[in-house]
N, C-alpha and C positions, 0 to 999 in steps of 0.2 A: 484560546487554543484548546482543542479537544484531543485527548490521548485515546486512541482506538487501536487495540490489538498490536501494540508495539510501534505504531506510527502516530505522528502528530498531524492533525488537520487544523490549519490556521488560515485566517483571512490574509489575502495578499495586500500589502500596504498600498500599492499603487492603484489597485482596483478592489475596494473593500467588499464588493458584492461577489468576489471570486475567492476560491479557496485553493490552497496548496497542500500537498501531502509531503511531509518530511519524516526522516527517521528520528526515533527517540535516541537520546545519547549523542555522543560526538562521532563524527566521521560517518562512514557508511554511505552507500549510494542508493539512489531511488531507482527501482526497476522501471524500465520504459513503460510498462503498463500503468504505472502510477504517476508518471511525469506529466506535468501540465497544470493548467488552471481549470477549476471546476466550479459550476454555478451553485452547488449546494453541498451541505455536509452529508446528506443521504447518498448522493452520487459517490462521494469519496469513500464512504463506508462500504458501499456495494462493490466498488472497484477493489478495495483492500480485501474484502471477503473472497471475491472471485480470484484474485491473485494468489492468496494464501491457499485456497482450495486447489488450484492448478499446481502450485508448488508442492503441496502434499501428495497429490496424485503422481507427480513426476518422481518424487522420492520413493513412494511405494512401488512404482514400476521398476526403479533402479534396484531396490532391495529384492524384489521378486526375481530379477534377472541374476542376482548374485546367490540366490537360494536361501535367503534369510527369511 
């Protein structure tokens, strides 16, 4: 298992050549953008980076609308 930017990337037990993204810690839900099985760790990392970048942009946009 690999921990990357607060997410776990781990091999899927039923299909060892595929990877799943899960949250670190208990509970929490996986965003739809990160849900599924992926064929490589690098794809998982790219998806996590893209998701967090979009999330940050959305938060910045909300803050600017509030005048912060």
